N, C-alpha and C positions, 0 to 999 in steps of 0.2 A: 147424265152421262156425257151428252154432247158438250156441255159447258166444261166439264172436267177434261175431256179430250182436247178441247181448244186451248185450255190452260197449259196442258202438257206440250202441245205443239208450239205455243208461244214461247215457253221456256226452252224448248229444243232450239228454236231459232236464235235465242239469246246465247245459248251455249255454243252453237256453231260459230257465231260471230266472235265469241271470246277465244275459241280454239283456232279458227281458220281465217279470221278476219284479215290477217297480215300475210297470208300465203301469196306467193308469186309464181307458183307452178301451174296455175290454171285450175287448181282445186280449192279455190277460196270460197268464202261464204256465198258470194253471188252465184257461183257454179251450183252450190248446194240448193239455193233457193230456186234457181231455174229448173233444176231437176225435180224439185218438189212440185212446182207449179205445173210442169209438163206431166208429171205422174198423176196429178189430180185431173187434168184434161183427159188423159187416156183412161183412168179409172172410171170416169163418168161414162165414157163411150163403151167401155168393155164390161161394166157392171161389177167392178172390183170394190173391195172395202177401202174407201178413200182415206180413212184414218190410218190404217196399217200402211197404205202406200205412202202417205205423206210423212209419217213418222220414220219409216225406213229410208225414204229419200233424204230426209233432213240429217239422218245420222250416218249415211252410207260411207262417208269418207273419214269418220272419226277414228277408225282403226285401220286406215289404209297403210299398207306396208311402205309405200313411198313417202309417207308423211310422218310416221311415228317410229320411234326406235324399237319399240317392243309391242308387237301386235297383240299378244295374249294379255298383256297388262292393259292396253287400250280397250280391248274388248271387255275385260272385267270391269273397267271403269264405266263403260257404256251400260253394261248390265246393271251395275249398282245405281247409276243415275236413273235408269228407267224404273227400277223398283222404288227408289226414293221418291220419284214423281208420282207413284201410284199406278203405273202401268201394270195390268194384270199379267200373270205368269205366262199364259198362253200367247198373249200379244208380244211379250218380250222374246219368247222362243221363236215366234214367227218372224219378227223383225231381224233377229240375229241370223236366222237361216237365210233370209233374203240377202243380207249384207255379206255373208260368207260365201255365197254362191254366185253373185252377180258380176264379179269382175271379169274383164276380158282375158288378161294374162296370156296373150298370144293365141287366143281362141281355143285353148285346150282346157275347157271347163265343162262340167256336166250341165245339162239343162236345169234351169230353176224349176222347182216342183209346183209352186202355187201360182194362181192367176196374179196375185198381188206382187209376187216376185218377178213375174214376167213383165208386169206393168212398170215397175221401178227400173228393171234392167233396160227396158226400151227407153225410158225417159233419160237415163244416164247415157245411153248410147247416142241418143239424139243430140245431146249437148256436146258430143265429140265430133259431130259432122256439121256441114253447112258453114255459114259465115262464122258463127261462134266456134265451131270445131277448128276451123283454120286458124283463128286467133289463138286458141288454146294450144294447138300443136306447136306453134312457134314459141309461145311462152314456156311450154314444158321443155322443149329441147334446149332452149336457152338456159333455163334453170338447171338442166342436167349438164350443160356445157358441151352439147353436141352441135355439130355444124349445121348450117342451113341446107346445103346440098353438096353432094360429091358425085359427079357423073360416073366415077369409077367404082363406086360402092353400090352394089346391086341390092335390092330389097331381099329380105330373108323370108323363108317360108318354113312351115312346120316347126316352129320354135317351141322349146320347153319354156315354162314360166321364167326360169333363171335366164335363159338366152334372151327372152323378150325384154326383161327388165335391164339387163346389164350388158348385152352385146353391143357392138359398134353400130351406130344408127345415125340417121340424119332426119331433119324435119320432113323433107320430101319423101324419103323412104317410108316414113311412118304412115303416110297416106295409103301406101300399098300394103303395108304390114298390118294395118288396123282399120283406118277410117273408111276406105273404099269397100271393106268387107262387111261393114256393119248393117247396111241396108238389107242384105240377104239374111242377116241373123235376127231381124226383128221378130218378136214373139207374137205381137197382136196385129190385127188388121189395121187399127187406127195408127199404131206406131209405124207400120210399113207405109201407110199413106203419108204421114208426116215426113218420113225419111226420104221419099222420092225426090222432092224438090231440093232438099239439102244435098243429096247425093249428086244431083245434076249440077248444082252450083259448084261443088268441089271439082268435078270434071272440067267445067268451064275454067275455073281458076287455074288448074294445072296446065291446061292448054295455053293460057296467057302466060303463065310462069315460064314455061319452056321457051316460048317465043321471045320473051324478054331476056332470058338467060343466054340465048344464042345471039342476041342483038338484032332480032328480026322485027321487033316492034318498038 
């Protein structure tokens, strides 16, 4: 079984490269692999099923509404892929449940149900903060065509998923609308531990950014 699972995971990595290898929004294959590796670290510490965590992490952006024109079609393709690879039905259902419930979407989401889901969600959130998170937020807002910063545009609060995706935004506002909120939303003790240093780095970065913006440094 272990050999079969490793074969499935290896094929999943190849599929991710084929699908997301050219992405420039910050949701490329390298993002996926970082999330998978972090999920494995957290799973080990928290006693979660590492196979489910890694598979869900590898596939988590394959039906992301930001990246695909038809979410339902992309999800159906993912389910077919897993069945064709020999993933058992319970594992397919678990992976799909994790993927469907882990997205931030303005913070208006129900809590994930299983330990594996909480692990993968934490891993994905960790890749949105710290040095990597800073790099990704600027890549994403540039990809969207949003500005770097506008002091006259205040951060939004209590957004619907539609407002979060399509409202007027800037890279700097995204720190307040999402990134700086993520540490408090960590599910696992180890995820929270990892988030602390990354959160502090973002606060330090913003302090430097505003000083430079005002020409004070």
